[in-house]
C-alpha positions as CSV (number, residue, x, y, z in Angstrom):
1,M,231.3,202.2,15.4
2,S,228.3,204.1,16.2
3,I,227.3,207.6,16.5
4,K,225.4,208.8,19.1
5,F,223.8,212.0,19.0
6,Q,220.8,214.4,19.9
7,C,217.9,216.6,18.9
8,K,218.4,219.6,19.5
9,K,214.6,220.5,19.4
10,C,213.0,218.2,21.7
11,G,216.9,216.2,23.0
12,K,215.6,213.3,22.2
13,N,219.3,210.8,22.0
14,Y,219.5,208.5,19.6
15,K,222.5,205.9,18.7
16,V,222.8,204.7,14.9
17,S,225.4,203.1,12.7
18,D,228.2,204.7,11.1
19,D,226.7,203.9,7.2
20,K,224.4,206.6,8.2
21,A,226.4,209.2,8.5
22,G,225.5,212.8,7.1
23,K,221.4,211.4,6.6
24,K,218.4,214.2,7.8
25,I,216.0,211.3,9.8
26,K,212.9,212.7,11.6
27,C,212.6,212.9,15.1
28,R,210.1,210.5,16.5
29,E,209.5,212.6,19.3
30,C,209.0,216.2,17.6
31,A,209.1,214.5,13.9
32,A,211.6,217.2,13.8
33,P,214.4,217.0,11.1
34,V,217.6,216.0,12.3
35,K,220.6,215.8,10.5
36,I,223.3,212.4,11.7
37,P,226.8,214.0,12.0
38,E,229.7,212.8,11.0
39,L,231.5,211.1,13.3
40,E,233.7,208.2,14.8
41,V,231.0,204.9,15.7
42,D,230.8,201.5,16.9
43,D,230.4,199.7,14.0
44,F,228.4,196.3,15.7
45,N,224.3,197.7,15.1
46,E,223.5,198.2,11.5
47,D,220.2,199.4,13.3
48,W,219.6,202.2,14.8
49,E,218.0,202.1,18.1
50,E,216.5,204.8,21.1
51,E,218.9,205.6,24.1
52,D,217.0,206.7,27.0
53,E,219.6,209.0,28.5
54,D,217.0,208.8,32.5
55,T,218.2,204.9,32.6
56,P,221.6,203.6,33.7
57,P,223.1,200.6,32.2
58,P,222.0,197.5,33.8
59,P,225.0,196.4,36.1
60,R,227.6,193.6,35.8
61,R,227.3,190.5,37.1
62,R,230.1,187.9,38.5
63,A,228.7,184.4,37.1
64,K,231.5,182.5,39.2
65,S,229.7,184.3,42.4
66,V,226.3,183.8,41.6
67,S,227.3,180.1,40.2
68,K,228.6,179.4,43.7
69,K,225.1,180.6,45.7
70,K,222.6,178.5,43.7
71,S,224.9,175.7,44.1
72,K,224.2,176.0,47.5
73,S,220.6,177.2,47.5
74,K,220.0,174.1,45.6
75,A,222.5,171.8,47.5
76,R,220.4,172.9,50.2
77,K,217.2,172.2,49.2
78,K,218.3,169.0,47.7
79,S,219.2,167.8,51.4
80,S,215.7,168.8,52.5
81,S,214.1,167.2,50.4
82,G,215.7,163.9,50.5
83,S,215.3,164.3,54.2
84,N,211.8,164.2,53.8
85,Q,211.1,161.8,51.9
86,G,213.0,159.4,54.2
87,L,211.4,160.5,57.0
88,L,207.6,159.6,54.8
89,I,209.1,156.6,53.7
90,V,210.2,155.2,56.9
91,G,207.1,156.6,58.9
92,C,205.1,154.6,55.8
93,V,207.2,151.6,56.7
94,V,206.3,152.0,60.3
95,G,202.7,152.5,60.3
96,V,202.2,149.2,57.8
97,M,204.1,146.7,60.3
98,I,202.1,148.6,63.4
99,M,198.6,147.8,61.1
100,G,199.7,144.5,60.1
101,G,200.5,143.9,64.0
102,V,196.9,145.2,64.7
103,G,195.0,143.3,61.8
104,Y,197.1,139.9,63.2
105,F,196.0,140.4,66.7
106,L,192.5,141.1,66.0
107,F,191.9,138.2,63.4
108,S,194.5,135.2,64.2
109,S,192.7,132.4,66.2
110,G,194.8,131.4,69.1
111,K,197.4,134.5,69.7
112,P,196.0,137.2,72.5
113,G,192.6,138.9,71.0
114,G,192.6,136.6,68.3
115,G,189.2,136.6,67.1
116,L,188.2,139.1,68.3
117,A,186.8,140.2,65.0
118,K,184.9,137.1,64.6
119,S,183.1,137.5,68.2
120,I,182.1,141.1,67.5
121,A,180.5,139.5,63.8
122,D,179.2,136.6,66.1
123,K,178.4,138.9,68.7
124,V,175.7,141.5,65.9
125,D,174.3,138.0,64.5
126,S,173.2,136.8,68.0
127,V,171.1,139.9,68.7
128,T,169.9,140.4,65.0
129,N,168.7,137.0,65.5
130,S,167.9,137.2,69.5
131,T,163.9,137.4,70.7
132,G,162.8,141.4,69.9
133,Q,164.2,141.4,67.0
134,A,161.0,140.1,64.9
135,E,162.1,142.1,61.0
136,T,164.4,141.5,58.0
137,V,165.5,144.0,56.2
138,S,162.9,142.9,53.5
139,D,160.1,143.3,55.8
140,V,160.8,146.7,56.8
141,E,161.0,147.7,53.4
142,N,157.9,145.9,52.8
143,M,155.6,147.2,55.4
144,K,157.5,150.9,55.0
145,K,155.8,150.1,51.0
146,I,152.6,149.2,52.3
147,G,152.1,151.9,54.6
148,R,152.9,154.6,52.3
149,A,150.7,152.9,49.6
150,F,147.8,153.1,52.2
151,H,147.7,156.7,52.3
152,D,148.0,157.1,49.1
153,F,144.8,154.7,48.4
154,H,143.5,157.4,50.8
155,D,144.5,160.1,49.2
156,S,142.8,159.2,45.5
157,F,139.4,157.4,47.6
158,T,139.4,160.0,50.6
159,R,139.3,156.5,52.8
160,F,141.2,153.1,53.6
161,P,140.1,149.9,51.6
162,P,137.9,149.1,51.0
163,A,136.2,151.6,48.9
164,D,132.7,151.9,47.7
165,A,133.8,150.9,43.9
166,H,135.4,147.8,45.8
167,L,132.4,146.1,47.6
168,V,129.1,144.4,46.1
169,D,126.3,143.9,48.5
170,G,129.3,145.5,50.8
171,K,131.3,142.7,51.0
172,P,134.3,142.9,49.2
173,L,135.1,140.4,46.7
174,L,138.5,140.7,46.0
175,S,141.4,141.6,49.1
176,W,142.6,144.9,49.4
177,R,146.0,143.7,48.6
178,V,144.6,143.1,45.8
179,H,143.1,146.7,45.3
180,M,146.3,148.0,46.7
181,L,148.3,147.9,43.6
182,P,148.0,150.7,41.3
183,F,149.6,151.5,44.4
184,L,152.2,149.8,44.8
185,G,153.6,150.2,40.8
186,Q,151.4,146.8,39.7
187,A,148.8,148.6,37.8
188,E,149.3,146.4,34.9
189,L,148.5,142.7,37.4
190,Y,145.7,145.0,38.7
191,K,144.0,145.1,35.0
192,E,144.1,141.4,34.9
193,F,141.4,140.9,37.4
194,N,137.4,140.4,37.1
195,L,136.8,143.2,40.2
196,Q,133.1,142.0,39.7
197,E,134.2,138.2,40.3
198,P,135.2,136.5,43.5
199,W,138.9,135.9,44.4
200,D,138.6,132.1,43.4
201,S,137.2,132.5,40.0
202,P,139.0,131.0,37.3
203,Q,140.0,134.3,35.8
204,N,141.2,135.6,39.2
205,K,142.4,132.6,41.3
206,A,145.0,132.1,38.2
207,L,146.4,135.5,39.5
208,L,147.3,133.7,42.6
209,E,151.2,133.3,41.3
210,K,151.1,136.2,40.4
211,M,152.0,138.1,43.2
212,P,154.2,140.8,44.2
213,A,157.4,140.4,46.2
214,V,156.3,142.7,48.5
215,F,153.4,140.7,50.4
216,K,156.3,137.9,50.4
217,C,157.2,137.2,54.0
218,E,159.5,135.2,55.6
219,G,158.4,131.3,56.2
220,V,155.4,131.3,54.3
221,S,156.2,128.4,51.7
222,Q,153.1,128.4,50.0
223,P,152.8,129.8,46.6
224,G,151.3,132.8,46.6
225,S,150.1,133.1,50.5
226,T,151.5,136.4,52.8
227,S,150.7,136.4,56.7
228,I,150.5,140.1,55.9
229,M,146.7,140.9,57.2
230,T,144.8,143.9,59.1
231,F,142.5,143.3,62.2
232,S,139.1,142.4,61.4
233,G,136.0,143.2,63.8
234,D,133.9,145.4,66.1
235,G,136.2,148.6,66.1
236,T,138.7,148.0,64.4
237,P,139.3,150.4,60.9
238,F,138.4,147.2,59.1
239,K,135.1,145.8,60.3
240,G,133.4,145.4,57.4
241,G,131.7,148.0,54.7
242,Q,133.8,150.7,53.6
243,G,137.4,151.2,54.7
244,P,137.9,154.3,57.7
245,R,138.8,157.8,56.8
246,L,142.0,158.9,58.6
247,R,140.1,161.7,60.9
248,K,137.4,158.6,62.3
249,F,141.2,157.3,64.6
250,T,140.2,159.2,67.6
251,D,142.6,157.4,69.2
252,G,145.3,159.0,67.6
253,S,147.1,157.3,63.9
254,S,150.1,156.6,66.1
255,N,148.2,154.5,68.1
256,T,146.2,152.6,66.1
257,I,147.8,149.0,64.1
258,L,146.5,149.2,60.5
259,V,148.9,146.3,59.4
260,V,150.6,143.5,60.7
261,L,152.9,140.8,59.4
262,A,151.7,138.1,61.2
263,G,153.2,134.1,62.4
264,P,153.6,132.6,58.9
265,D,151.3,130.0,60.1
266,K,148.3,131.9,59.9
267,A,149.4,132.5,56.1
268,V,146.5,133.0,53.7
269,P,146.3,133.3,49.7
270,W,146.9,137.0,48.9
271,T,143.6,137.9,46.9
272,Q,140.8,136.7,49.5
273,P,139.5,138.8,51.6
274,I,140.6,137.5,54.9
275,D,141.9,139.1,57.8
276,I,142.5,138.8,61.2
277,P,139.5,138.4,63.9
278,L,139.9,140.5,67.2
279,N,139.9,138.5,70.0
280,A,139.1,140.5,72.6
281,S,139.9,138.7,75.8
282,N,143.3,137.5,73.9
283,P,144.5,139.2,71.2
284,I,147.9,137.9,71.0
285,S,146.8,134.7,70.6
286,A,145.0,135.5,66.7
287,L,148.7,136.1,65.8
288,G,149.7,133.1,65.4
289,Q,154.2,132.0,66.1
290,A,156.2,134.4,66.2
291,P,159.5,133.2,64.7
292,R,161.6,136.2,66.7
293,G,159.7,136.4,70.1
294,A,157.5,140.0,68.2
295,F,155.7,141.0,65.3
296,L,156.3,143.9,63.3
297,C,153.3,146.3,62.2
298,T,152.9,149.8,60.7
299,M,150.6,152.0,62.1
300,A,148.0,153.8,60.8
301,D,150.3,157.3,60.7
302,G,152.9,154.5,58.8
303,S,155.4,154.3,61.9
304,L,156.4,151.2,62.1
305,K,156.2,149.3,65.0
306,K,156.8,145.4,66.7
307,I,154.2,144.1,69.2
308,S,155.8,142.1,71.7
309,V,154.4,138.6,72.3
310,G,154.1,139.7,76.3
311,I,152.5,142.1,75.9
312,S,149.4,142.8,77.8
313,P,146.5,141.9,76.4
314,Q,144.4,145.2,77.1
315,I,147.5,147.3,75.5
316,L,146.9,145.3,72.6
317,K,143.3,145.0,72.4
318,N,143.4,149.3,72.9
319,A,146.2,149.2,69.6
320,I,143.9,147.5,68.0
321,Q,141.1,149.4,67.9
322,M,140.6,153.0,66.7
323,D,138.0,155.4,68.9
324,D,137.6,152.9,72.1
325,G,139.1,156.0,74.0
326,N,142.0,154.3,75.3
327,P,144.9,155.4,73.5
328,S,147.7,153.3,74.3
329,P,151.0,153.9,73.2
330,L,152.8,150.5,71.4
């Protein structure tokens, strides 16, 4: 049984077990002493607890009714989920069948559309190897690296190679390719050369076999040889003596050839200071055989272009000379 009573001072309601009848407690609200009356009360709870008179008792719900609603809701959700999953499975099966049919159509020879993918691949190969395609991926990357190295060299020596320190009596003992090594990540190899001796001295000649991969060219089978060269002679950037400064390219650095990938038949030892002499009347002839109908070249601004075998001799001559007053874009 429980005893319900109220603080006479503040009106706070209490409910305690009957074993506390006649005892005094302190009101939790106002701290006034309160005597618990002796009444018949419930004995379900031996701990005393507060009862807020303003809070109505929670309404009782019919468990059976709630159970039915929940069951119906769950049934609907399950039905909807099962339906969606079914549609998804059907869609996946149809997609696989369609993709399989397309793949069979494209790749099966002897069927309508058969071998189409192979035909596309063959067409790409045909275009890649056709006349006018003058380079492989490695050729392009190598020529880009060499172009950047030329400009790094210029940043260090304020001119392109060869610089003053690389000349003996106004002539180079080693090719510009050797002096480019520190700017191509080959500083240790550069230290192995005797810069005071010619390219074919015993010490230097022994290094021919250590030619870096950046100078390797497709079709050149002779070990230690390359066909990556510059043009030399009157009007060219490399006419002898010191290398030029960029400001001397008055026809425009984007209009002047700096380095060219000549034909394999023009390959030379990579350390030998020899390049392609300008043939003013027929400059294309000096480049040798073009395996793909064109030659790859790096312009003085670092960009890459192609020289077609059918180019006008005058246009090519203008592109080789840096200050003839006739800028001719390739």
